[in-house]
C-alpha positions in Angstrom: -151.5 55.9 102.7 -153.8 53.1 103.9 -156.5 55.7 104.4 -156.1 56.9 100.8 -156.5 53.3 99.4 -159.6 52.8 101.6 -161.1 56.0 100.2 -160.5 54.9 96.6 -162.1 51.5 97.3 -165.2 53.2 98.7 -165.4 55.6 95.7 -165.2 52.6 93.3 -168.0 50.8 95.2 -170.2 54.0 94.9 -169.5 54.1 91.1 -170.3 50.5 90.7 -173.6 50.9 92.7 -174.5 54.0 90.6 -173.7 52.1 87.4 -175.7 49.1 88.6 -178.8 51.2 89.5 -178.5 53.2 86.3 -178.5 50.0 84.2 -181.4 48.6 86.2 -183.2 51.9 85.6 -182.5 51.8 81.9 -183.7 48.2 81.8 -186.9 49.1 83.6 -187.6 51.9 81.1 -187.0 49.5 78.2 -189.2 46.9 79.8 -192.0 49.4 80.4 -191.7 50.7 76.8 -191.7 47.2 75.4 -194.7 46.2 77.6 -196.6 49.3 76.4 -195.9 48.6 72.7 -196.8 44.9 73.0 -199.9 45.4 75.1 -201.4 48.7 73.9 -200.2 49.1 70.3 -199.7 45.6 68.8 -201.8 46.4 65.7 -199.8 49.5 65.0 -196.5 47.7 65.3 -197.7 44.8 63.2 -198.8 47.3 60.5 -195.4 49.0 60.5 -193.7 45.6 60.2 -196.1 44.5 57.5 -195.4 47.7 55.5 -191.7 46.8 55.6 -191.9 43.2 54.5 -194.9 43.2 52.2 -195.8 44.8 48.9 -199.4 45.8 48.3 -200.2 46.8 44.7 -203.6 48.2 43.9 -204.9 47.2 40.5 -207.4 49.8 39.2 -210.6 48.6 37.7 -211.5 49.7 34.2 -214.1 52.5 34.4 -217.4 51.8 32.6 -218.4 53.6 29.4 -221.1 56.2 29.0 -223.4 55.5 26.1 -226.3 57.2 24.4 -229.7 55.3 24.3 -228.6 53.5 21.1 -225.3 52.2 22.5 -223.1 54.9 20.9 -220.0 55.6 23.0 -219.8 59.0 24.6 -217.2 58.3 27.3 -214.7 55.5 27.2 -211.6 54.4 29.2 -208.5 54.1 27.1 -205.5 52.0 28.1 -202.6 54.0 29.5 -200.0 53.5 32.3 -199.2 54.5 35.8 -195.8 54.9 37.5 -195.3 53.9 41.1 -192.2 53.8 43.4 -191.1 50.8 45.5 -189.1 53.0 47.9 -187.3 50.2 49.7 -186.1 48.8 46.4 -185.2 52.2 45.1 -183.1 52.8 48.2 -181.3 49.5 47.6 -180.6 50.7 44.0 -179.4 54.3 44.7 -177.7 54.0 48.1 -174.5 52.0 47.8 -172.3 51.3 51.0 -169.3 53.1 49.6 -171.3 56.3 48.8 -171.4 59.4 51.0 -174.6 61.1 52.0 -173.9 63.9 49.4 -173.4 61.3 46.7 -176.7 59.5 47.6 -178.6 62.8 47.6 -177.1 63.6 44.2 -178.2 60.2 42.9 -181.8 60.9 44.0 -181.7 64.5 42.6 -180.4 63.2 39.2 -183.1 60.6 39.0 -185.8 63.1 40.1 -184.8 65.4 37.2 -185.0 62.6 34.7 -188.4 61.5 35.9 -189.8 65.0 36.1 -188.6 65.7 32.5 -190.2 62.5 31.1 -193.5 62.9 33.1 -193.9 66.7 32.7 -194.1 67.2 36.4 -191.9 69.2 38.8 -188.8 67.9 40.4 -190.2 68.8 43.8 -193.2 66.5 43.2 -190.8 63.6 42.5 -188.7 64.3 45.6 -191.8 64.5 47.7 -192.7 61.0 46.5 -189.2 59.8 47.2 -189.5 61.0 50.8 -193.1 59.9 51.5 -193.8 58.9 55.1 -196.6 57.0 56.9 -199.0 58.6 59.2 -196.8 57.7 62.1 -193.8 59.5 60.6 -191.9 56.4 59.5 -190.7 56.0 55.9 -193.2 54.6 53.5 -192.3 51.6 51.4 -194.5 52.6 48.5 -195.5 55.8 46.8 -197.5 56.6 43.6 -195.8 59.0 41.2 -198.1 59.7 38.3 -201.2 58.2 36.7 -202.6 58.4 33.2 -199.2 58.2 31.6 -199.1 57.8 27.8 -197.2 54.9 26.2 -194.3 57.0 24.9 -193.6 58.3 28.4 -194.0 54.8 29.9 -191.5 53.4 27.4 -188.9 56.1 28.4 -189.4 55.3 32.1 -188.9 51.6 31.4 -185.7 52.4 29.4 -184.1 53.9 32.5 -184.0 50.4 33.9 -184.1 51.6 37.5 -185.0 48.8 40.0 -187.8 50.2 42.2 -189.7 52.2 39.6 -192.7 50.2 38.5 -194.8 50.9 35.3 -198.2 49.2 35.2 -201.4 49.3 33.3 -203.9 52.1 34.0 -206.9 53.7 32.3 -207.6 57.2 31.1 -211.0 58.8 30.5 -211.5 59.7 26.9 -214.4 61.5 25.3 -214.6 60.8 21.6 -216.7 64.0 20.8 -214.9 66.5 23.0 -217.4 69.2 23.8 -220.5 67.2 22.9 -223.0 66.8 25.8 -220.2 68.1 28.1 -222.5 69.4 31.0 -224.4 66.2 31.1 -221.5 63.7 30.9 -219.4 65.8 33.3 -215.9 65.2 34.6 -214.5 63.2 37.6 -211.2 63.4 39.5 -209.3 60.7 41.3 -211.1 61.4 44.6 -214.5 60.7 43.0 -215.5 64.4 42.9 -216.8 66.0 39.7 -219.9 66.9 37.7 -222.6 65.3 35.6 -223.2 61.6 35.1 -219.5 60.9 35.9 -220.2 62.0 39.5 -223.9 60.8 39.9 -223.1 57.3 38.7 -219.5 57.2 39.9 -220.1 54.1 42.1 -221.5 52.1 39.2 -218.9 53.3 36.7 -215.9 52.8 39.0 -216.1 49.1 39.6 -214.0 47.4 42.3 -210.1 47.7 42.4 -208.1 44.5 42.7 -204.7 44.0 44.4 -201.6 41.9 44.6 -200.1 41.4 48.1 -196.8 39.5 48.5 -194.0 39.2 51.1 -190.5 40.1 50.2 -186.9 39.9 51.4 -184.5 42.8 52.2 -183.9 43.3 48.5 -187.6 43.6 47.8 -187.6 40.2 45.9 -190.7 38.1 46.5 -190.0 35.3 48.9 -190.1 32.0 47.0 -191.9 30.1 49.7 -194.7 32.7 49.9 -197.8 32.7 47.6 -198.9 36.1 46.4 -202.6 37.0 47.1 -204.3 38.2 44.0 -207.7 39.8 43.8 -208.9 40.5 40.3 -210.3 44.0 39.6 -214.0 44.1 38.7 -214.6 46.5 35.8 -217.2 49.2 36.2 -220.7 49.0 34.7 -221.6 51.2 31.8 -224.3 53.8 31.9 -226.7 54.0 29.0 -228.3 57.4 28.8 -231.8 58.5 27.7 -230.0 61.0 25.4 -230.3 60.3 21.7 -227.0 61.3 19.9 -228.8 62.5 16.8 -231.3 64.7 18.7 -228.5 66.0 20.9 -226.6 66.9 17.7 -229.6 68.8 16.4 -229.8 70.7 19.7 -226.1 71.4 19.9 -226.1 73.0 16.5 -229.2 74.9 17.1 -227.9 76.3 20.4 -224.6 77.4 18.8 -226.4 79.0 15.9 -228.8 80.9 18.3 -226.0 82.1 20.5 -224.0 83.5 17.5 -227.0 85.0 15.7 -228.4 86.7 18.8 -225.0 87.6 20.3 -226.3 86.0 23.4 -224.5 85.3 26.7 -225.7 81.7 26.6 -228.3 79.3 25.3 -229.9 76.3 27.0 -232.1 73.6 25.3 -233.8 70.6 26.6 -235.8 68.0 24.6 -237.9 65.4 26.5 -240.3 62.5 26.1 -243.2 63.7 28.3 -244.7 60.3 28.8 -241.7 58.9 30.8 -239.5 61.8 31.8 -236.6 60.8 29.6 -234.3 63.6 28.5 -233.5 63.2 24.8 -231.2 66.2 24.6 -229.7 68.7 27.0 -227.4 71.5 25.8 -225.8 74.5 27.5 -223.7 76.9 25.5 -221.0 78.0 26.0 -219.6 74.5 26.9 -216.2 73.0 27.4 -213.9 70.2 26.1 -214.3 67.2 28.3 -210.8 66.0 27.3 -209.3 69.3 28.5 -211.7 70.8 31.1 -209.1 72.8 33.0 -209.0 75.8 30.7 -205.7 77.7 30.9 -205.7 80.8 33.0 -209.1 80.2 34.6 -209.6 80.5 38.3 -211.4 77.8 40.3 -214.5 80.0 40.4 -214.4 80.6 36.7 -214.0 76.8 36.0 -217.0 76.1 38.2 -219.1 78.5 36.2 -218.0 76.9 32.9 -218.9 73.4 34.2 -222.2 74.5 35.7 -225.2 72.8 34.0 -227.5 75.8 33.6 -230.5 73.6 32.7 -230.3 72.1 36.2 -228.4 74.5 38.4 -229.5 78.0 37.2 -232.9 79.5 38.3 -234.4 82.4 36.4 -237.7 84.3 36.1 -239.6 82.5 33.4 -241.8 85.3 32.2 -244.8 84.5 30.1 -244.1 80.7 29.7 -245.3 80.6 33.4 -248.8 81.7 32.2 -249.4 78.1 31.2 -249.1 77.2 34.9 -251.3 80.0 36.0 -253.9 79.0 33.4 -253.8 75.4 34.6 -254.3 76.5 38.2 -257.3 78.7 37.3 -258.9 75.9 35.3 -258.1 73.3 38.1 -259.7 75.5 40.8 -262.5 76.6 38.6 -261.9 80.3 39.1 -261.6 81.0 35.3 -263.5 79.5 32.4 -263.0 79.4 28.6 -265.6 82.0 27.9 -264.7 84.5 30.6 -264.4 88.1 29.4 -261.3 90.3 29.9 -260.7 93.9 28.8 -257.1 95.0 28.1 -256.4 98.7 27.6 -252.6 98.2 27.8 -252.2 98.6 31.5 -253.9 98.2 34.8 -253.4 99.7 38.3 -252.7 97.3 41.2 -252.4 98.7 44.7 -251.2 102.0 43.3 -248.8 100.5 40.8 -249.3 100.7 37.1 -248.5 97.3 35.5 -248.2 97.1 31.7 -249.0 94.7 29.0 -246.5 93.9 26.2 -248.9 95.5 23.8 -249.1 99.1 25.1 -252.2 100.0 23.1 -254.0 97.0 24.6 -255.7 93.9 23.3 -259.2 95.1 23.9 -262.0 92.6 24.6 -260.8 88.9 25.0 -261.8 85.6 26.3 -259.7 83.1 28.4 -258.2 81.5 25.2 -257.4 84.9 23.8 -255.3 86.1 26.8 -253.2 82.9 26.5 -252.9 83.2 22.7 -252.0 86.9 23.0 -249.9 86.5 26.1 -251.9 89.4 27.8 -250.4 90.5 31.1 -253.5 92.5 32.0 -255.7 89.5 31.4 -253.5 87.3 33.6 -253.4 89.8 36.4 -257.2 89.4 36.5 -256.8 85.6 36.4 -254.4 85.7 39.3 -256.6 88.0 41.3 -259.6 85.6 41.0 -257.4 82.6 41.7 -255.9 84.1 44.9 -252.4 83.8 46.3 -253.2 80.6 48.4 -254.5 78.7 45.4 -251.7 79.9 43.1 -249.0 79.0 45.7 -250.5 75.6 46.4 -250.9 74.6 42.7 -247.4 75.9 42.0 -245.9 73.7 44.7 -248.1 70.8 43.6 -246.4 71.0 40.2 -243.0 70.8 41.9 -241.8 74.4 41.8 -239.8 75.5 44.8 -238.2 72.1 45.3 -235.8 69.8 43.4 -237.2 67.5 40.8 -234.8 64.7 41.8 -233.1 64.6 38.4 -230.1 62.3 38.4 -227.6 65.1 37.9 -225.7 66.9 40.7 -226.1 70.5 41.8 -229.8 70.9 41.2 -231.4 74.2 42.3 -234.8 74.4 44.1 -235.7 77.7 42.5 -237.6 80.4 44.5 -241.3 80.3 45.3 -242.7 82.9 47.8 -245.1 81.7 50.5 -248.6 83.4 50.6 -247.5 85.4 53.7 -244.7 87.0 51.6 -247.0 87.8 48.6 -248.7 91.2 48.4 -251.3 92.2 45.7 -248.6 93.5 43.3 -246.5 90.4 43.7 -249.6 88.2 43.1 -250.2 90.1 39.9 -246.6 89.8 38.6 -246.2 86.1 39.6 -249.4 85.4 37.5 -247.5 86.4 34.4 -244.1 84.9 35.4 -242.1 87.5 37.3 -241.3 87.3 41.1 -240.8 83.5 40.8 -237.6 81.7 39.9 -237.5 78.3 38.2 -235.0 76.0 36.5 -235.4 74.6 33.0 -235.7 71.0 34.3 -238.2 72.1 36.9 -240.4 73.9 34.3 -240.2 71.0 31.9 -241.4 68.5 34.6 -244.5 70.7 35.1 -245.0 71.3 31.4 -244.7 67.5 30.7 -247.7 67.1 33.1 -249.8 69.2 30.8 -248.5 67.3 27.8 -249.1 63.8 29.2 -252.5 64.3 30.7 -251.7 65.4 34.2 -248.9 63.2 35.6 -245.7 64.7 37.1 -242.7 62.4 36.4 -239.1 62.8 37.6 -236.9 63.9 34.7 -233.8 61.7 34.2 -230.8 61.0 32.0 -230.1 57.4 33.0 -232.0 54.8 31.0 -230.1 51.6 31.9 -227.1 50.3 33.8 -225.4 47.8 31.5 -222.4 45.5 31.2 -220.7 43.5 28.4 -220.6 39.8 27.9 -217.6 37.8 26.6 -218.8 38.6 23.0 -218.9 42.3 23.8 -222.7 42.4 23.6 -224.6 44.7 25.9 -226.2 43.1 28.9 -229.0 44.9 30.9 -228.2 45.1 34.6 -231.0 47.4 35.7 -233.2 50.2 34.4 -234.2 53.6 35.8 -237.1 53.1 38.2 -237.4 56.3 40.3 -240.2 57.9 38.3 -242.1 59.1 41.3 -245.3 59.5 39.3 -248.2 61.4 40.8 -251.3 62.9 39.3 -251.3 66.8 39.6 -253.8 67.9 37.0 -257.2 66.7 35.7 -256.7 65.0 32.3 -259.6 66.9 30.6 -258.1 70.2 31.8 -254.7 69.2 30.4 -256.4 68.3 27.1 -258.1 71.7 26.9 -255.0 73.6 27.9 -253.0 71.9 25.1 -255.7 73.1 22.7 -255.3 76.7 23.9 -251.5 76.5 23.6 -251.8 75.3 20.1 -253.5 78.6 19.3 -250.4 80.4 20.5 -248.4 78.8 17.7 -250.9 78.7 14.9 -252.4 82.1 15.5 -250.6 84.0 18.2 -247.2 85.2 19.5 -245.5 81.8 18.9 -246.2 81.7 15.2 -242.4 81.7 14.4 -242.4 78.2 15.8 -245.2 77.0 13.5 -244.5 73.9 11.3 -247.1 72.7 8.9 -248.8 69.4 9.9 -247.0 69.1 13.3 -249.7 70.7 15.4 -247.3 72.4 17.8 -248.6 73.8 21.1 -246.4 76.2 22.9 -245.7 79.5 24.7 -243.2 82.3 24.5 -241.8 84.2 27.4 -239.6 87.2 27.7 -238.5 88.3 31.2 -236.1 91.0 32.4 -233.1 89.3 33.9 -232.5 89.5 37.7 -228.9 89.9 38.8 -227.8 90.3 42.5 -231.5 90.8 43.5 -232.1 93.6 41.0 -233.4 93.8 37.5 -230.5 94.2 35.1 -230.9 97.1 32.6 -231.5 95.9 29.0 -230.9 92.3 29.9 -233.5 89.7 29.1 -234.1 85.9 29.2 -236.1 84.8 26.2 -237.8 81.4 26.2 -240.0 79.2 24.1 -241.6 76.0 25.4 -243.5 73.6 23.1 -245.0 70.2 22.6 -246.0 68.2 19.5 -248.4 67.0 18.3 -250.7 68.7 20.8 -253.3 66.0 20.6 -250.9 63.4 22.0 -247.4 64.9 22.5 -244.4 62.7 21.7 -241.8 65.5 22.2 -241.6 68.5 24.5 -238.8 71.1 24.4 -237.6 74.4 25.8 -235.3 76.9 24.4 -233.8 79.6 26.6 -231.6 82.4 25.3 -229.7 84.3 28.0 -229.2 88.0 27.3 -229.8 88.2 23.5 -228.9 91.4 21.7 -231.1 94.0 23.4 -232.2 95.4 20.0 -234.0 92.2 19.2 -234.8 90.2 22.4 -238.4 89.1 22.3 -238.8 85.3 22.6 -241.0 85.3 19.5 -238.1 86.6 17.5 -235.2 84.9 19.3 -236.4 81.5 20.8 -239.4 80.5 18.7 -237.4 80.1 15.4 -234.9 77.8 17.2 -237.8 75.6 18.3 -239.2 75.5 14.8 -235.9 74.2 13.4 -235.7 71.6 16.2 -239.2 70.3 15.8 -238.7 70.0 12.1 -235.5 68.0 12.4 -236.6 65.8 15.3 -239.9 64.8 13.7 -238.1 64.0 10.4 -235.8 61.8 12.3 -238.6 60.1 14.3 -240.5 59.5 11.1 -237.5 57.6 9.6 -236.7 55.9 12.9 -240.0 55.2 14.7 -238.4 53.3 17.5 -236.4 56.3 18.7 -238.7 56.8 21.7 -238.9 53.1 22.7 
């Protein structure tokens, strides 16, 4: 019996020792864990704590406006609302002590359905916001629900009177004229990604957000002895464009008319001031409604194509409008002169390949001015041969082809210019009259402007000024565009003579459908077979007209490009030149009445 009691006593001592060592072990583990948290992760712990006892409300800045050169509003920020969730306060509201887990979940589900119905979002989106977590997996104390909420919806949310749902001021982008100038203005999402001016000048337009930070108690009420920290949002600056709303309106209507009449795939128009690189109008049809850019049923790829600014992003074979560049190069290098003689019989053989002129019966005997006026391919093949591929390549690059112009719009293409090593005799011949090279509208216009302004290459641009508003709502200049990157690329006398030759194209030659009495327009037509997937597309053409007026001292340059007009009537003289005539007439009537337009 005594032996049994002794055995029990020993067993108890072992259990006590085991319990003692177990507790010591647990204590050591806790101590090590606490030591690790305090020494190695104090910032993280403090952040978690701060998230639990502080509210941090971001106050969005009002986005700046986009204006035309005369201060007319093209994009504005309208006052709307945003809905956010204080998740701790919401938990206090919905989770009562006497409620079961099923009842709590039902309360959340019921509220999610109401919010989803009012805000036109899915119930799943609301529940996801309810259950938002931090990066470390802990429950978040704050979650955004929806922005850009209209007043009627905001009022319904407020009427729910649910503690933990916050409705505050927000701004929504609004475009008063819908489709007007859509590819230039562009769109922007909440991540600062988008198109057009909205993306290029997003930093200036966005401003600086403000915030309110305050400490709170367990019921999410602000602690009375704590002062809130308030940083006022700084509204964004406004961007004043070089675009003139009236000239843009002329171009928009002309492009729509040309697209309809010619049953074309698209039409692009640019109007510029050649002396300073300012773009007065830029149109691409078809376009899109800036207030509803996400067309129903369109894939992401289709939307990107709709939003693409073809004047900047699309490169094409220019056809005969490139002859102005070839002519300038030949005059600059002295390989051709005004009185040089050319014979055109309708075609010529180059390295075993028969290359044809547009006039199959031939132009006969011509001088240098005649081959420009008549747009003679055979004549320009001879000009290109005398010039040589090295000189043509060097001059082409000098005028900016094969590289981006630096225009202040996103997505610019560099075009395609072959190096001399990649150019054979046939390709030299075709490049001379505008095939085998790819350019963008804005790229071509930068070079054409150099002919118009006496030889200076200037960066095309759509931003004129960054402005703000004073307390009386008057416009205050912050800074102007200054990245002109001017450089001399052509002798001024050669530019003067070339303008005179190009005037003959309109007054006597193939561009006569652009002729306007007393405007002295100089220009060039160009019709090129369209390249698609590296091959020429059957019965598909790009027809262009480029012009300047008055040719003695050009104030306006413009280009009209019609993509895939009706193949039964596709020549640029028939398709693009009449559009230019209408534009020149309207623009100069407007300038005559408003002489300060180009200031």
